[in-house]
C-alpha positions as CSV (number, residue, x, y, z in Angstrom):
1,X,5.9,-0.5,-4.2
2,X,2.4,0.2,-5.4
3,X,-0.4,1.9,-3.4
4,X,-3.8,0.4,-3.4
5,X,-6.5,2.9,-4.6
6,X,-9.5,0.6,-4.8
7,X,-10.6,2.2,-8.1
8,X,-11.2,0.3,-11.2
9,X,-12.4,-3.3,-11.8
10,X,-15.2,-2.9,-9.3
11,X,-12.7,-2.4,-6.5
12,X,-11.3,-5.9,-6.5
13,X,-10.1,-8.8,-8.6
14,X,-9.8,-12.5,-7.7
15,X,-6.3,-13.3,-6.6
16,X,-5.1,-9.7,-6.4
17,X,-4.7,-8.3,-2.8
18,X,-6.7,-5.3,-1.9
19,X,-3.8,-3.6,-0.1
20,X,-0.5,-1.9,-0.9
21,X,2.0,-4.2,-2.5
22,X,5.8,-4.6,-2.0
23,X,8.1,-4.6,-5.0
24,X,8.5,-8.4,-4.7
25,X,4.7,-8.9,-4.7
26,X,4.4,-6.6,-7.8
27,X,6.8,-8.8,-9.7
28,X,5.1,-12.0,-8.5
29,X,1.7,-10.7,-9.5
30,X,2.7,-10.0,-13.1
31,X,4.6,-6.7,-13.0
32,X,3.9,-3.0,-12.5
33,X,2.3,-2.3,-15.8
34,X,-0.3,-5.0,-15.6
35,X,-1.3,-4.0,-12.1
36,X,-1.4,-0.3,-12.9
37,X,-3.7,-1.1,-15.9
38,X,-6.3,-2.6,-13.6
39,X,-6.8,0.8,-12.0
40,X,-6.6,-0.8,-8.5
41,X,-3.1,0.6,-7.9
42,X,-1.0,3.7,-8.3
43,X,2.7,4.3,-8.2
44,X,4.0,5.5,-4.9
45,X,6.7,8.2,-4.7
46,X,10.2,6.8,-4.4
47,X,10.8,8.4,-1.1
48,X,7.6,7.1,0.4
49,X,8.1,5.7,3.9
50,X,5.7,3.4,5.8
51,X,2.8,5.3,7.3
52,X,3.1,6.0,11.0
53,X,0.4,5.1,13.4
54,X,-0.2,8.3,15.3
55,X,-2.2,6.6,18.0
56,X,0.8,4.4,18.9
57,X,3.1,7.4,18.8
58,X,0.9,9.2,21.3
59,X,0.9,6.3,23.7
60,X,4.7,6.0,23.6
61,X,5.0,9.8,24.2
62,X,2.7,9.6,27.2
63,X,4.5,6.6,28.6
64,X,7.9,8.5,28.3
65,X,6.5,11.5,30.1
66,X,5.7,9.6,33.2
């Protein structure tokens, strides 16, 4: 997985998504090295987990309290 940073290449490139990429997408788009070389992406830590939406967690906690 690569994290989108938005740096380099003016912030975007045609045909390259402006978002985090899965491992499958990285391979499909030419591999990790070529994407890292654009400056648009950075390696994510191996133990990265999907980001949680705190607003949704708060709603669920409030619903459970009732």
